[in-house]
C-alpha positions in Angstrom: 0.0 0.0 0.0 1.4 3.4 -1.0 1.1 6.3 1.3 0.9 9.7 -0.4 3.0 12.5 1.0 1.2 15.5 2.6 0.2 18.2 0.1 -1.0 21.8 0.2 -3.2 23.4 -2.4 -2.0 26.7 -3.9 -3.8 28.8 -6.5 -2.7 30.9 -9.5 -4.4 32.4 -12.5 -4.5 28.9 -14.2 -6.2 27.2 -11.2 -5.3 25.1 -8.2 -2.1 23.1 -7.9 -1.1 20.4 -5.4 2.3 21.2 -3.9 4.3 19.0 -1.4 3.6 20.4 2.0 7.2 20.4 3.1 8.7 22.4 0.3 9.3 26.2 0.4 8.5 26.8 -3.2 4.9 27.1 -4.5 2.6 26.9 -7.4 4.6 29.0 -9.9 7.7 27.1 -9.3 5.9 23.8 -9.5 4.4 24.6 -12.9 7.8 25.7 -14.2 9.4 22.4 -13.1 6.8 20.6 -15.2 7.1 23.0 -18.1 10.9 23.2 -18.5 12.6 19.8 -18.2 15.4 21.0 -20.5 19.0 21.0 -19.3 18.9 19.1 -16.1 20.7 22.0 -14.5 18.6 23.7 -11.8 18.9 27.2 -10.3 20.6 25.6 -7.4 23.5 24.6 -9.7 24.2 28.3 -10.1 24.6 29.3 -6.4 25.9 32.8 -7.4 22.5 33.4 -9.0 20.6 32.4 -5.8 22.8 34.6 -3.7 22.2 37.5 -6.1 18.4 37.0 -6.0 18.4 37.0 -2.2 20.5 40.1 -2.1 18.1 41.9 -4.4 15.0 40.9 -2.4 16.8 41.9 0.8 17.6 45.4 -0.7 14.0 45.7 -2.0 12.6 44.9 1.5 14.8 47.5 3.1 13.9 50.1 0.6 10.2 49.4 0.7 10.2 49.6 4.5 12.0 53.0 4.4 9.5 54.3 1.9 6.6 53.2 4.1 5.4 50.6 1.6 6.1 47.5 3.7 5.6 47.1 7.4 8.7 46.7 9.5 7.6 43.3 10.7 7.2 41.9 7.1 10.4 43.6 6.0 12.4 42.1 8.9 11.3 38.5 8.2 11.9 38.9 4.5 15.4 40.3 5.2 16.1 37.4 7.6 15.0 34.8 5.1 17.2 36.5 2.4 20.2 36.5 4.7 19.7 32.9 5.5 19.7 32.1 1.8 22.7 34.2 1.1 24.4 32.1 3.9 23.7 28.9 2.0 20.3 27.8 3.4 17.5 26.4 1.3 19.6 26.1 -1.8 17.9 22.8 -2.7 14.5 24.7 -2.9 15.6 26.5 -6.1 14.5 23.8 -8.5 13.6 25.5 -11.8 15.7 24.6 -14.8 18.2 27.3 -15.8 16.8 27.2 -19.3 13.2 28.4 -19.3 10.7 30.3 -21.2 9.1 33.5 -19.7 12.2 35.8 -19.6 13.1 34.6 -16.2 9.8 34.9 -14.5 10.0 31.3 -13.1 13.3 32.1 -11.6 12.0 35.3 -9.9 8.9 33.5 -8.6 11.0 30.6 -7.3 12.9 33.1 -5.2 9.7 35.0 -4.2 8.0 31.8 -3.1 10.9 30.4 -1.1 11.6 33.7 0.6 7.9 34.2 1.4 7.4 30.7 2.9 10.5 30.9 5.0 9.4 34.4 6.2 5.9 32.9 7.0 7.7 30.2 9.0 9.6 32.8 11.0 6.3 34.6 11.7 4.8 31.3 13.0 2.5 30.7 10.0 2.2 27.7 7.7 3.8 27.6 4.4 1.4 28.7 1.7 -0.6 30.9 4.1 -0.1 33.9 1.9 -2.7 36.0 3.6 -0.1 37.1 6.1 2.8 37.5 3.6 2.6 37.1 -0.1 5.3 36.2 -2.7 4.1 38.9 -5.2 2.5 41.6 -3.0 5.3 41.7 -0.4 8.5 39.9 -1.5 8.2 41.2 -5.1 7.0 44.7 -4.1 8.2 47.5 -6.3 9.8 44.9 -8.6 9.3 43.0 -11.9 11.1 40.0 -13.2 12.3 42.4 -16.0 14.5 44.3 -13.6 15.2 41.7 -10.9 16.3 38.9 -13.3 18.9 40.8 -15.4 20.3 42.5 -12.3 20.7 39.0 -10.7 22.4 37.7 -13.8 24.8 40.6 -13.6 25.6 40.1 -9.9 26.1 36.4 -10.5 28.4 37.1 -13.4 30.4 39.6 -11.4 31.0 36.9 -8.7 32.1 34.4 -11.4 34.4 37.0 -13.1 36.2 37.7 -9.8 37.1 34.0 -9.4 38.1 33.8 -13.1 40.4 36.8 -12.7 42.0 35.1 -9.7 42.6 31.9 -11.7 44.0 33.8 -14.6 46.3 35.7 -12.4 47.6 32.5 -10.8 48.2 30.9 -14.2 50.0 34.1 -15.4 52.3 33.8 -12.4 53.0 30.2 -13.3 54.0 31.2 -16.8 56.1 34.1 -15.5 57.9 31.8 -13.1 58.7 29.4 -16.0 59.9 32.4 -18.1 62.5 33.2 -15.4 63.5 29.6 -15.0 64.1 29.2 -18.8 65.6 32.7 -19.3 69.0 31.2 -20.2 67.7 28.4 -22.5 68.4 29.2 -26.1 66.1 27.7 -28.8 64.9 28.3 -32.3 61.9 30.4 -32.9 59.6 29.4 -35.7 57.3 31.1 -38.1 54.9 29.0 -40.2 56.4 26.0 -38.5 59.7 26.7 -40.2 63.0 27.7 -38.4 63.2 31.5 -38.0 65.7 33.0 -35.6 66.9 32.2 -32.1 65.1 33.2 -29.0 65.0 31.9 -25.4 62.5 29.5 -24.0 62.0 32.1 -21.3 60.8 34.6 -23.9 58.4 32.1 -25.3 56.8 31.4 -21.9 57.0 35.1 -21.0 54.7 35.9 -23.9 52.0 33.7 -22.4 52.2 35.6 -19.1 51.9 38.9 -21.0 48.9 37.6 -23.0 47.1 36.7 -19.8 47.8 40.1 -18.2 46.3 41.8 -21.2 43.2 39.6 -21.1 42.8 40.2 -17.3 42.6 43.9 -18.2 40.0 43.3 -20.9 37.9 41.2 -18.6 38.1 43.8 -15.8 36.8 46.4 -18.3 33.9 44.1 -19.3 33.1 43.7 -15.6 32.7 47.5 -15.3 29.9 47.4 -17.8 28.2 44.6 -15.9 28.0 46.9 -12.8 25.3 49.0 -14.5 21.9 47.7 -13.5 18.2 48.4 -14.3 16.8 47.7 -10.9 13.8 50.0 -10.4 12.8 49.8 -14.0 10.0 47.4 -13.2 8.2 46.1 -16.3 9.7 48.0 -19.3 11.8 50.7 -17.7 9.2 53.3 -16.9 9.3 52.4 -13.2 5.5 51.8 -13.0 4.3 50.6 -9.5 7.6 51.8 -7.9 8.1 54.8 -5.7 10.1 57.7 -7.3 12.9 57.2 -4.8 12.9 53.4 -5.0 15.5 52.9 -7.7 18.1 55.1 -5.9 17.4 53.5 -2.5 17.5 49.9 -3.7 20.7 50.4 -5.6 22.3 51.9 -2.5 21.2 49.1 -0.3 22.2 46.4 -2.8 25.7 48.0 -3.2 26.2 47.7 0.5 24.9 44.1 0.7 27.2 42.8 -2.1 30.1 45.1 -1.5 30.2 46.5 -5.1 29.4 50.0 -6.2 26.6 49.5 -8.6 25.3 52.1 -11.1 21.7 52.7 -12.0 21.4 52.9 -15.8 20.8 56.5 -17.0 17.9 55.3 -19.3 16.0 52.4 -17.7 13.9 51.8 -20.8 17.0 51.2 -22.9 18.6 49.2 -20.1 15.7 46.8 -19.8 15.8 45.7 -23.4 19.5 45.9 -24.1 21.8 42.9 -23.6 24.9 44.6 -24.9 26.9 44.2 -21.7 26.4 40.4 -21.9 27.5 40.3 -25.5 30.6 42.3 -24.6 31.4 40.0 -21.7 30.9 36.9 -23.9 33.2 38.3 -26.5 35.9 38.9 -23.9 35.5 35.3 -22.6 35.9 34.1 -26.2 39.0 36.2 -26.6 40.6 34.7 -23.5 39.6 31.2 -24.6 40.9 31.6 -28.1 44.3 32.8 -26.9 44.5 30.2 -24.2 43.8 27.5 -26.7 46.6 28.8 -28.9 48.9 28.5 -25.9 47.8 24.9 -25.4 48.4 24.2 -29.1 52.0 25.4 -28.6 52.5 23.3 -25.5 51.2 20.2 -27.3 53.5 20.9 -30.3 56.6 21.7 -28.3 56.2 18.6 -26.2 55.4 16.3 -29.2 57.3 13.1 -29.6 59.0 12.7 -27.3 61.6 11.4 -29.8 59.9 11.7 -33.2 58.5 15.2 -32.6 59.7 18.6 -31.3 60.5 17.2 -27.9 61.7 20.6 -26.6 59.7 20.6 -23.4 58.3 17.9 -21.1 54.8 18.2 -19.8 54.0 16.4 -16.5 52.9 12.9 -16.9 49.3 12.9 -15.6 48.0 9.5 -16.8 48.6 6.6 -19.1 47.9 7.7 -22.6 46.8 4.5 -24.4 45.0 1.3 -23.8 47.1 -0.4 -26.5 50.5 1.5 -26.7 52.6 0.9 -23.7 54.5 3.9 -22.3 52.6 6.5 -24.2 51.8 9.7 -22.4 49.4 12.2 -23.9 49.1 16.0 -23.3 45.7 15.6 -21.6 45.7 18.9 -19.7 46.2 21.1 -22.8 43.7 18.9 -24.7 41.0 19.5 -22.1 41.7 23.3 -22.1 41.4 23.2 -25.9 37.9 21.6 -25.6 36.8 24.2 -23.1 37.8 26.9 -25.6 35.8 25.2 -28.3 32.8 25.2 -26.0 33.2 28.9 -25.1 33.4 29.9 -28.7 30.0 28.1 -29.3 28.6 29.7 -26.2 29.5 33.1 -27.6 27.5 32.3 -30.7 24.5 31.4 -28.5 24.8 34.7 -26.6 25.0 36.6 -29.8 21.9 35.1 -31.3 19.9 35.4 -28.1 20.8 39.1 -27.7 19.9 39.7 -31.3 16.5 38.0 -30.9 15.2 40.5 -28.4 12.0 42.3 -29.4 10.8 45.8 -28.5 11.0 46.5 -24.7 12.3 43.2 -23.5 14.7 40.3 -24.4 13.0 37.1 -23.5 16.1 35.0 -24.0 18.2 36.1 -21.1 17.9 32.6 -19.5 20.0 31.1 -22.3 22.4 34.0 -22.2 23.1 33.4 -18.5 23.2 29.7 -19.0 25.9 30.1 -21.7 27.9 32.8 -19.8 27.7 30.9 -16.6 29.2 27.8 -18.2 31.9 29.8 -20.0 33.0 31.5 -16.8 32.9 28.4 -14.7 34.6 26.1 -17.2 37.3 28.7 -18.1 38.0 29.2 -14.4 38.5 25.5 -13.9 40.5 25.2 -17.1 43.0 27.9 -15.9 43.3 26.2 -12.6 44.0 22.7 -14.0 46.4 24.1 -16.6 48.4 25.8 -13.9 48.3 23.1 -11.3 48.5 20.0 -13.4 50.6 21.2 -16.3 52.5 24.5 -16.3 54.1 24.3 -12.9 55.7 20.9 -13.8 57.0 21.7 -17.3 60.7 21.1 -17.8 63.0 21.9 -20.7 65.0 19.5 -22.8 68.1 21.7 -22.8 70.3 19.5 -24.9 67.7 19.0 -27.6 67.1 22.8 -27.7 70.8 23.5 -28.0 71.2 20.9 -30.7 68.3 22.4 -32.6 69.9 25.9 -32.5 73.3 24.7 -33.6 71.9 22.5 -36.4 69.3 25.0 -37.6 69.8 26.8 -40.9 67.8 29.7 -39.3 70.9 30.5 -37.2 72.5 32.0 -40.3 70.2 35.0 -40.0 71.9 36.1 -36.8 75.3 35.8 -38.5 74.3 37.6 -41.6 75.5 41.1 -40.3 78.9 39.6 -39.5 79.8 37.5 -42.5 77.7 39.2 -45.2 74.6 38.1 -47.1 76.5 36.2 -49.9 78.5 34.1 -47.5 75.4 33.6 -45.3 73.5 32.3 -48.4 76.3 29.9 -49.3 76.5 28.5 -45.8 72.8 28.1 -45.7 72.7 26.2 -49.0 75.6 23.9 -47.9 73.9 23.2 -44.5 70.7 22.3 -46.3 72.4 20.0 -48.8 74.7 18.3 -46.4 72.6 18.2 -43.3 75.4 19.7 -41.3 75.1 22.6 -38.8 75.7 26.2 -39.6 78.0 26.5 -36.7 80.4 23.9 -38.0 80.4 25.2 -41.6 81.1 28.8 -40.5 84.2 27.6 -38.6 85.3 25.3 -41.4 85.2 28.1 -43.9 87.1 30.4 -41.6 84.4 33.0 -41.8 84.6 33.7 -38.0 86.8 32.8 -35.1 85.4 30.3 -32.7 85.6 32.7 -29.8 83.8 35.4 -31.7 81.1 32.9 -32.9 80.6 31.6 -29.4 80.2 35.2 -28.2 77.6 36.0 -30.8 75.7 32.9 -30.1 75.2 33.7 -26.4 71.4 34.1 -25.6 71.8 37.7 -24.6 73.3 38.4 -28.0 70.9 36.5 -30.1 67.6 37.4 -28.5 67.6 41.2 -28.3 68.7 44.2 -30.5 72.5 44.6 -30.8 74.8 47.2 -32.3 75.7 45.7 -35.7 79.2 46.0 -37.3 79.5 48.7 -39.9 
């Protein structure tokens, strides 16, 4: 015999709905769970978003109480519920799929219902007893999904960006440390996969550190745009149903709660329909991903072999590379970072199309925009961490292989051209190519330079930076 769990009946404009008695969410959330079985990722899988929603509802309750729109008693219990949620409570009650129709209304109502029912509980009332405190009339007072939801997306993105910047900075430091470690290691630089001119392995790794520093700056710039919010806009940006002072008050309270100086958009009608800041952020994330993927391409190529490839550096051995080839070790960490980059590039296309698809006073596709951005930020952060910890920190140089490559490379002749002349340099290069011998030996054999002079010129500090050439 099956015993049914206790239920409570809630009502919305569609009709009655049976909700489990012990949950904090209500009818709107329950219908959304039925309607949107899409990604399998619930709001609770994006805790930054839940914290942001609770912070917004807390700031709204404070503002409404100060404006005389909400009783102090109701405001206090709403604020307490919000603070509990920001502290990690009731996370499992945020059950709506992250991908949803309705421009985020289901997300907003999930928050309204959980906060209302927890506030009712604090007051000593039963969950669902909305006559005493209502999800819409009190928790959502002076608000609309259309200003709450995009503001929450921005706050959640800012939290994720902060962690990403930390991970990028740590990875940059790892590359910079390797640049110092390899500062004296001479190697051949390459263009179009052909020998070019000498450089140091330190210079090669130093460029990766500089690249990350530049992208940290671009990401910080994008974050500044995300600080502009439309809270107080309500439905379409006109501020209907909100007090004239509400937008200013709620922004001030919210800034204090989250510890970030937010900016109210100068034109709330424009801000409510525009997703430009999300497009900008997505583009920067793509920029970081593309450049990081290029670095991983380099690491895979430089470590290829180990004997039949470049074999210039060694990546840390993380796991057996083959189920059939004994002793094979694959560059699995750069490979996974490459795949994250491919995903982020695809996410950027999704954000672009969703932002373009907005119509008139609202973009209904912000759920997929956040879903894509959230994945990009999270996965890129983890990719930076694993690349640093499981790869870059353990890279070593094959110094003998690198030295042999320099001495045997025909590209070395470019560095000697100012000393022996273009004609002699061409003849040496041709002979080296025909015979397979190194430029170094041929120059000495032909008596074009003394060994002491040649060794001096071939020091890393002479080959890898501008020098005063002989007249």
